[in-house]
C-alpha positions in Angstrom: 256.3 -60.8 138.2 252.9 -62.5 139.4 251.2 -59.7 138.7 252.9 -59.8 134.6 251.7 -63.4 134.4 248.1 -62.7 135.8 248.0 -59.7 132.7 249.4 -62.4 130.5 247.3 -64.7 131.9 244.1 -62.4 132.2 244.6 -61.4 127.9 244.9 -65.0 127.1 242.0 -65.6 128.5 239.8 -62.7 126.9 241.1 -63.5 123.6 240.3 -67.0 124.5 236.8 -66.3 124.4 236.7 -64.6 121.0 237.6 -67.2 119.0 236.2 -67.4 115.5 235.6 -71.3 115.8 232.5 -72.3 117.7 232.0 -75.1 120.3 229.4 -77.5 119.2 226.1 -77.4 120.3 225.1 -80.5 121.6 222.7 -82.2 119.4 219.3 -82.6 120.1 216.6 -85.2 118.8 213.6 -83.0 119.3 212.7 -80.4 116.6 210.5 -76.4 117.4 207.5 -78.4 117.5 208.7 -80.6 120.4 208.8 -84.1 118.8 211.3 -85.9 116.9 211.9 -85.7 113.0 210.6 -90.0 113.4 207.8 -88.8 115.2 207.4 -85.8 112.5 207.5 -88.7 109.8 205.5 -91.7 111.6 203.4 -89.8 114.3 202.9 -90.6 118.3 201.4 -93.5 119.0 202.1 -97.1 119.4 203.0 -97.7 115.8 206.9 -97.4 115.2 206.6 -100.0 112.0 204.7 -101.2 109.4 205.9 -103.7 107.3 204.1 -103.2 103.7 203.5 -106.1 100.7 201.0 -106.6 98.1 197.9 -105.0 98.7 195.8 -108.0 100.9 192.5 -107.9 99.3 190.9 -109.5 102.6 192.5 -107.3 104.8 191.1 -104.3 102.6 187.7 -105.5 102.8 188.0 -106.0 106.4 189.1 -102.5 106.5 186.9 -101.8 104.5 184.4 -102.8 106.8 185.4 -101.1 109.8 185.7 -98.5 107.8 181.8 -98.2 107.7 181.3 -98.6 110.8 183.4 -96.2 112.7 184.8 -93.9 110.3 182.5 -93.0 107.6 179.7 -90.7 110.1 183.3 -88.3 109.4 184.6 -89.2 106.6 184.2 -90.3 102.8 186.9 -91.2 100.8 186.2 -88.1 97.7 184.8 -85.4 99.1 185.4 -83.3 102.6 182.7 -84.1 105.9 183.4 -84.0 109.3 186.5 -84.4 108.5 189.1 -84.6 105.3 189.0 -86.3 102.4 191.1 -89.8 102.1 191.7 -90.4 98.8 195.5 -90.2 98.3 196.3 -90.1 102.3 198.8 -92.9 101.8 200.6 -90.7 99.4 200.5 -87.8 101.6 201.8 -89.9 104.8 203.4 -92.4 106.0 201.3 -95.9 107.0 202.9 -95.4 111.2 201.3 -92.1 110.6 197.6 -93.5 109.0 197.6 -96.4 112.3 198.9 -93.8 114.6 196.0 -91.1 113.9 193.7 -94.0 113.9 194.8 -95.3 117.2 196.0 -92.7 119.4 194.4 -89.2 117.5 193.9 -87.3 121.5 198.0 -87.5 121.6 197.9 -86.4 117.4 195.6 -83.5 117.4 197.4 -81.7 120.7 201.0 -82.6 119.5 201.2 -82.8 116.2 202.1 -79.8 114.1 200.4 -81.4 111.3 197.3 -82.3 112.9 197.2 -79.5 114.2 196.9 -77.4 110.9 193.6 -79.6 109.7 191.8 -78.9 112.7 192.2 -75.3 112.3 191.1 -76.7 109.0 187.9 -78.8 110.0 187.7 -77.7 113.7 186.9 -80.7 114.9 189.3 -83.2 116.7 189.2 -86.2 115.1 188.2 -89.0 118.2 189.0 -92.1 119.2 186.4 -94.5 117.8 187.8 -97.9 119.9 189.4 -99.6 116.7 192.3 -102.3 117.6 195.3 -102.2 116.2 194.9 -105.1 113.2 191.6 -102.9 112.9 193.2 -100.2 112.0 195.7 -102.3 109.7 193.1 -103.1 108.1 191.3 -99.6 107.7 195.5 -98.7 106.4 194.9 -101.5 103.8 191.9 -100.2 102.8 193.0 -96.9 102.3 195.9 -98.6 99.9 193.3 -100.3 97.9 192.0 -97.4 96.9 194.9 -94.9 96.0 196.5 -98.1 94.0 193.3 -98.0 91.6 194.2 -94.7 90.0 
Protein backbone atom coordinates (compact mmCIF):
# COMPACT_ATOMS: atom_id res chain seq x y z
CA UNK A 1 0.00 0.00 0.00
CA UNK A 2 2.80 2.45 0.87
CA UNK A 3 4.61 1.48 -2.34
CA UNK A 4 1.44 2.20 -4.32
CA UNK A 5 0.97 5.61 -2.67
CA UNK A 6 4.62 6.50 -3.31
CA UNK A 7 4.24 5.45 -6.93
CA UNK A 8 1.14 7.60 -7.39
CA UNK A 9 2.82 10.51 -5.65
CA UNK A 10 5.84 10.19 -7.98
CA UNK A 11 3.57 10.28 -11.05
CA UNK A 12 1.72 13.34 -9.71
CA UNK A 13 5.00 15.16 -9.06
CA UNK A 14 6.32 14.19 -12.49
CA UNK A 15 3.24 15.49 -14.31
CA UNK A 16 3.06 18.61 -12.16
CA UNK A 17 6.48 19.57 -13.51
CA UNK A 18 5.23 19.12 -17.09
CA UNK A 19 2.45 21.66 -16.79
CA UNK A 20 2.17 24.06 -19.73
CA UNK A 21 1.37 26.86 -17.35
CA UNK A 22 4.50 28.93 -16.83
CA UNK A 23 5.40 30.20 -13.44
CA UNK A 24 6.05 33.94 -13.79
CA UNK A 25 9.67 34.91 -13.46
CA UNK A 26 10.53 37.63 -11.00
CA UNK A 27 10.46 41.00 -12.70
CA UNK A 28 13.72 42.87 -12.82
CA UNK A 29 13.92 46.59 -13.31
CA UNK A 30 17.17 46.16 -15.25
CA UNK A 31 17.27 45.99 -19.03
CA UNK A 32 19.70 43.92 -21.07
CA UNK A 33 22.23 46.76 -20.81
CA UNK A 34 22.18 46.50 -17.03
CA UNK A 35 20.53 49.91 -16.72
CA UNK A 36 17.00 50.66 -15.65
CA UNK A 37 14.50 51.99 -18.18
CA UNK A 38 14.71 55.34 -16.40
CA UNK A 39 18.51 55.40 -16.75
CA UNK A 40 18.21 54.61 -20.45
CA UNK A 41 15.80 57.51 -20.92
CA UNK A 42 17.21 60.04 -18.45
CA UNK A 43 20.86 59.06 -18.30
CA UNK A 44 23.06 58.17 -15.37
CA UNK A 45 23.81 60.95 -12.94
CA UNK A 46 22.48 63.33 -10.34
CA UNK A 47 19.59 64.76 -12.39
CA UNK A 48 16.40 62.74 -11.92
CA UNK A 49 13.84 65.35 -12.91
CA UNK A 50 13.81 68.65 -14.78
CA UNK A 51 10.82 70.95 -14.93
CA UNK A 52 10.65 72.85 -18.20
CA UNK A 53 8.85 76.15 -18.47
CA UNK A 54 8.73 78.53 -21.43
CA UNK A 55 12.24 79.37 -22.55
CA UNK A 56 14.04 81.77 -20.24
CA UNK A 57 16.09 84.08 -22.50
CA UNK A 58 18.39 85.14 -19.65
CA UNK A 59 19.15 81.55 -18.70
CA UNK A 60 19.70 80.65 -22.36
CA UNK A 61 22.15 83.56 -22.73
CA UNK A 62 24.07 82.30 -19.70
CA UNK A 63 24.03 78.82 -21.24
CA UNK A 64 25.43 80.18 -24.49
CA UNK A 65 28.33 81.72 -22.55
CA UNK A 66 28.98 78.46 -20.68
CA UNK A 67 28.80 76.52 -23.96
CA UNK A 68 31.26 78.86 -25.67
CA UNK A 69 33.68 78.64 -22.74
CA UNK A 70 33.50 74.95 -21.87
CA UNK A 71 31.96 73.04 -24.79
CA UNK A 72 32.82 74.76 -28.07
CA UNK A 73 36.33 73.25 -28.28
CA UNK A 74 34.66 69.92 -29.07
CA UNK A 75 31.11 70.78 -30.19
CA UNK A 76 29.46 73.00 -32.75
CA UNK A 77 25.76 73.47 -33.05
CA UNK A 78 25.37 72.68 -36.77
CA UNK A 79 28.46 70.66 -37.64
CA UNK A 80 30.57 67.76 -36.51
CA UNK A 81 33.75 68.71 -34.70
CA UNK A 82 35.43 66.45 -32.16
CA UNK A 83 31.95 65.60 -30.87
CA UNK A 84 28.56 65.47 -32.53
CA UNK A 85 26.62 68.55 -33.64
CA UNK A 86 24.12 69.55 -30.98
CA UNK A 87 21.30 71.05 -33.04
CA UNK A 88 18.15 69.08 -32.29
CA UNK A 89 19.55 67.39 -29.20
CA UNK A 90 16.52 68.46 -27.15
CA UNK A 91 14.30 66.66 -29.65
CA UNK A 92 16.35 63.46 -29.43
CA UNK A 93 17.08 63.32 -25.71
CA UNK A 94 15.23 64.04 -22.49
CA UNK A 95 16.37 67.11 -20.54
CA UNK A 96 17.66 64.92 -17.70
CA UNK A 97 19.77 62.92 -20.17
CA UNK A 98 21.37 66.08 -21.55
CA UNK A 99 22.18 67.42 -18.09
CA UNK A 100 23.49 64.04 -16.87
CA UNK A 101 25.71 63.81 -19.95
CA UNK A 102 27.17 67.22 -19.10
CA UNK A 103 27.52 66.49 -15.38
CA UNK A 104 28.51 62.81 -15.47
CA UNK A 105 30.11 62.06 -18.84
CA UNK A 106 32.61 59.48 -17.53
CA UNK A 107 29.96 57.11 -16.24
CA UNK A 108 27.65 57.79 -19.19
CA UNK A 109 30.45 56.86 -21.62
CA UNK A 110 31.23 53.67 -19.71
CA UNK A 111 27.68 52.43 -19.13
CA UNK A 112 25.05 53.96 -21.43
CA UNK A 113 24.53 52.08 -24.72
CA UNK A 114 23.59 55.18 -26.76
CA UNK A 115 26.63 57.05 -25.51
CA UNK A 116 28.81 54.04 -26.30
CA UNK A 117 27.49 54.22 -29.89
CA UNK A 118 28.49 57.88 -30.05
CA UNK A 119 31.95 56.98 -28.76
CA UNK A 120 32.28 54.34 -31.49
CA UNK A 121 31.41 57.00 -34.07
CA UNK A 122 33.40 59.95 -32.70
CA UNK A 123 36.26 58.02 -31.01
CA UNK A 124 36.95 60.54 -28.23
CA UNK A 125 35.01 60.31 -24.97
CA UNK A 126 33.39 63.42 -23.58
CA UNK A 127 35.17 64.61 -20.46
CA UNK A 128 33.86 66.51 -17.48
CA UNK A 129 34.43 70.24 -17.86
CA UNK A 130 33.88 71.20 -14.21
CA UNK A 131 30.33 72.35 -14.96
CA UNK A 132 27.96 73.02 -12.07
CA UNK A 133 24.38 71.79 -12.05
CA UNK A 134 23.20 75.37 -12.60
CA UNK A 135 25.54 75.78 -15.58
CA UNK A 136 24.33 72.48 -17.04
CA UNK A 137 20.74 73.70 -16.70
CA UNK A 138 21.64 76.93 -18.50
CA UNK A 139 23.30 74.98 -21.34
CA UNK A 140 20.13 72.90 -21.63
CA UNK A 141 18.15 76.13 -21.90
CA UNK A 142 20.52 77.37 -24.62
CA UNK A 143 19.98 74.13 -26.57
CA UNK A 144 16.21 74.49 -26.13
CA UNK A 145 16.33 78.06 -27.46
CA UNK A 146 18.28 76.95 -30.54
CA UNK A 147 15.98 74.02 -31.23
CA UNK A 148 12.90 76.20 -30.83
CA UNK A 149 14.14 78.63 -33.51
CA UNK A 150 13.24 76.20 -36.31
